[in-house]
N, C-alpha and C positions, 0 to 999 in steps of 0.2 A: 060726487064722482070719484072713481078709483083713479089713483095716480099711477102712471107708468114710469119707466126709466127715462130719465132725461138723456139728451144726446151726449152730454158730457159723461154721464155714468156709463152709457153704452160704449163710448170710445175708451173709457178707462178699463172696462171689462175686456174689450177686444185687445187692448194693449197688454193687459195682464196675460191673457191667453197666448198672445204672440210671444211674450217674453218666456212664458213657461214652455212653449213649443220650441223656441230657440235653445232652451236648456235640455229639454227631454228628447227631442227628435234626434240630435246627433248621438246621444247615449243609446237610444234604441237602435239607430242605424249601425253604430259601432258594435253593439251587442249581436245584432244579426250577422254582420260581416265576420265577427270573431267566431260565431257559431259555424258559419260556412267554412272558415279557415280550419277550424278544428275538425270538421267533417272531412275536409280535403286531406289533412294530415293523417287521419285515421285510415282513409282510403289508400294513401301512399304506403302506410305501414302494412296494410293488407297485401298490397302489391309486392312489397319487399319480402314479406313472409312467403308468398307464393314463389318468388324468385329463389329464395333459400331452399325451398322444397325442390325446385327444378335443379338447382346446383347439386343437391344431395343425390338426386336421381341420375345426374350426368357428370359425375366427378371427373371422368376421363376427358370431358370437354373443356375443363378449366386449364389454365396455363400453369404447369408445374414450376416454371421458372419465375412466376409472379411478376413478369415484366409486362404482360399484355392484359388489357381489359376485355371482358366478355360483354357483348351487347345482345340483348334479346328484345325484339319489337313487342310491345304490349299486345299487338294483334296476334302474334304467334302464341303467346301464353293463353289467349282466348281460344284460338283455333285448336290448340292441343289439349284444351279443357283443364288446364291448370287453374284458369279463372272461369267461373261458371257464368258470369254475367256477360252477355254478348254486347252490351252497350254501356260502357263505363263513362259516366258523365261527371265533369268537374262541378261540384256543388257550388262553386263560387260564381260561375257565370253560365252554367248549364251547357257548356260546350263539350263535345265528345273528346275523351282522352285517347290519344293515339300515339304516345311517345315511345321511349326506349328505356329499358331497365339495364343498368350497367352493373357488372360484378368485377370488382378489383380487389387486390390484396393490400391490406393496410399493415405495413411492416411495424408500425409503432405499437400495435396491439396484437400482431400475429394472427389476424383473422380476416376473412373476406368481408368486404363492404358492399352494400347494396344501395343503389341510388336510382331515382326515377327522374328523367328529364323529358319535357314535352317538346321533343325534336326527333329527327331520325337518328338511328344508331350510327350511320355514317358521319353525321355531324357531331354526335356526342363523343365518339371515340377517336383519339389521336393514333393510338397503336393498339391493335387488338383483333379479335375474331367476332364475327356477327353470325348468330345462329337464327335461322328462320324455319318455321314449321310449314312444310308444303307437301301435299299429297301423302300425309301420314308419316313423313320422315323429317328429321332435323338436318338441314343443309347448312354447311359452314362457308362463310366468305371471309377471306383474310383482308385486313385493312391496315397496311403499314406494320405488319407483325415484326416484333423485335426478337432476335435470337440471343440466347445467353452468350456471354463472352467465351465460355468454354466450348460451346457448340460451334461457334464461329471459327475458332481455331481448329477444332477437329474436322469440320467440313472443308476448311481451306486446304488441309493436307490430304484428306480423304478424296476430294474431288480431283486431285492431281496424282493419285496413287503414290503418295509420298510417306504413308505411315509404315514404319519399319518394325521389325520384330527381333527378339533376342537372337544373337548370333551374327547380326549384321554389324559392320564397323564404320558405317558412314554417318557423318554428322546429320542430325535431324530429329524427327518426332517419332517416338517409339511407343508401341502398344505393349504394355507389360501384363495384360490380362485384367488386372484390377485397377490399373491407372495408366495414364499417358505421361511420359516424361520427355524432356529434351536431353539428348546426349551429344557430346562432341565438343570440340574446341570453339567452333564458330557456329552459333545457332541463333535464329531470329526469334528470340523469346523476350524481347524488351517491352515493358509496359509502364504506363503512368496512370494514376487515378485522376479523373477529371477534377481540376481545381488544385492539384498538388504538383510540386516540382520534383519530387523524388522519383528516380528511375528504379523500377523493379525488374526482376527476371521471373518468368513463369517457371515455377518449380515443378508442379505436377497438376494433373487434372484427374479427379476421382471419377471412375466410370459409373459407380453406383449413385452418387449424389449429383454428378455433373458440376461439382464445386471446383474452383481453381485456386491453387495456392501460389502466392507471390512471395518472393524473398527480396528484402530490401538490399540495396547496394551501398548504403551509407552506414558503415560499421560504427559501433560504439564499443570502446575499450573499457572493460570492467571485470571485477571478480564474478565468479559464479555465485558464491555465497560466503559472506563474511563469517558466518557461524560454522563453516565447514560442512554444511549439509550437502547431500548429493542428489536428493530427489527433486526433480524439476518443479513439482507443484509446491514445494516448501522453500525453495531457494529464492534469494533476493533477485536473481536474474529474472524471475517471473513476476514477483510481487512489486518490484521497484523499477528496474531498468526497462523491461518491456512495457510496463504500464506507462512510464514516462514517454516512451517512443510512441505509444498508441495516441497519446494526447498532443503530440507535436503537430502543429498546423501544416508545416511544409510537405509532409508525406501524403496529405490528402485523405487520411483515414477519417477524421472527424467530419469532413465534408461529405463523405460517402458511408457513414457509419451504418446506415440501414442495409447496406449491401454486404456487410461483413458478418460472417458466422461467429456469433459470440460464444457459442458452445461447441467449438470445433473439437474433434477427437484427435489427440496427439499420441502416437505410439511411442512409449517411453520404456519398453521392456529392457531389462539388463542384458548387456552383451559382455560375456566374460572371456571369450576366446575367439580365435580365428574361425571364420565361417564362410560358406559360399553365400552368394547374394540372395538366393531364394530362402536359405535357412535363416539368414539375417533378418529378412523381412518378417518371417514367421515369429522369430524371437522378439522382435520389436513389438509385435501385436499382442504379446502375452500380458502386457500391462499398459493401460491407457489412462489419460487424464483429460479433463475438459478445460479449455481455456480459449480466450478470444484471440490470443496471439502466442506464437511459439517460436521455436528455433528449428533449423534443419536437422534431420536425423542422420545417422550413419548411412542408412539406405539411400537417402537423398543424395549424399555425396558420391557413394559408390555407383548409384544408378545414373549419374550424370556422365559417367565414363563409358566409352564404347569398347574399352580394352577387355578382352575375354579373360585374361589372367586375373584382372581385378575382380571379375564376377565369380571366379573360382575361389579366390582367397582375398578377403577384404583387407588384409594387412599387406597385400602386395604393393610394392613401390610403384607398380604400373597404374594404380588407381588415379594418380594425378595426370596420367596421359589421356589425351582427347577428352578433357574435362573442363567445361566452361566455369564450373564452380572453383576449380583450382586456379584458373586464370583470374577470377574475381578475388580470391583470398590470398593469392601468392604473396609471400613475404609477411603474412599475418598468421599468428596462432589464433584459431577460430573455434569457439565453443560449439559443440553439438548438443542434442537434447537427451542423449542416452548416458547411462552410467554403467560401471562394471561392478557394482555393489559398494566399492570403497572410493572410487575416483570417478571423474567425469570424462567422457570421450571428447577429443578435440582433433582438429586437423592442424598439424604444425606448419611452420612457415615455409617448409619445403614440400608440403603436400602429403605427408604421411600421416596415417591414423595413429593415435596414441591416447593415453589417459593421464590425467593430472589431478592434483589436489584442487579442491574447489575454491581455494583462496588465491589462485593464480589470476593474474590480470591478462585476459585474452580478449579477443574481439567477438562481438555479438552481431549477428545478421538476422534481424527479426523476420518472421514469416506470418503472413495473414491469409485467411481463407475467404474467398469471395463466393457469394451465392447469387443474389438477385442483381446481376450486373450485365451490361452489354457493351460491345466495342463500338465506340462512337466514330472512330477514325483510326488511321495508322496502318502500318504494314508489319509491325513487330521487329523492325530492324533497329540498330543502335541510333541511326539518324532520324528514323520515322517510327518511333515506338507506337504500340497500340495505345489509344486513349480510351480508358475504361470508364463508362458512365454508370 
């Protein structure tokens, strides 16, 4: 008679098979799940690529201030035929994907970032604009949209018809054609950076870039350059003193570093004689340097006065009249950013413009340029300054 397996042998085989299954099955399951996850990530990358194509086709729809996120429902990318598949399924669980693609600006790499979330755009976006494709057109819905700090200030004065032009002598906010400035003795241009204790004054707003320049109100006394150099980009005032100011915690710069223009253009053209205000601005623009932090220029000081005699002759004693910068600097010899070929321009303790050897110990009032920032709160007054986030 042929012998079969005994019960013990069968149980042993079954046990071995069970053990092998316990070892192999999770591995197979994990491998399948990993494969599904990989397919999902590939699908997400395809969606991001399509969103990048949409952004290139609709550059005007993006936020130039980089403060707001753009949201596009996945359904809208399908309806507009940026995605050809009408039924995009999540390979992990076979559910239909119907989420939101977000487009935001990443300051750390200076590029737009594309993300996909399986939720509505209203839920995905804190501050931004949502674009939906309906009846052959893209329609925009604002969702807690943030305005740039510069635009908030401009709108504040514009909405009340308070923007003034050259020739007027009232304290306030002036349109100079290429920039906005505050002029007068008493103006509400006080500001703080969120997280910092230093009070700044708004020096100017560039109309082309919508960037805002702030001047610090805590002066530092020092030489322009120990080696008697006069050019700003070579002097120790830029390479040492201003660099140290940039790294100081109290002024809020490091806490808001991604909002500061690190390659700001500073007009450092030589001024060798008395000029009118308009000529002065033109001469300053003849030479420029790039730096993340600077000093006020002669035109900044002259432009802060409402006195017409000062605008006709920059060496006029009237430049200190109706001038908030003079009030800030009164009693202090203050370095400016321009030279006259051999010396460096400064404002003396009585408010007059002059030039001096670069090894003099005068005061430094640092200037920074803000780009991607918004006003969190405040009224711009000395008691309730703007808080810039």
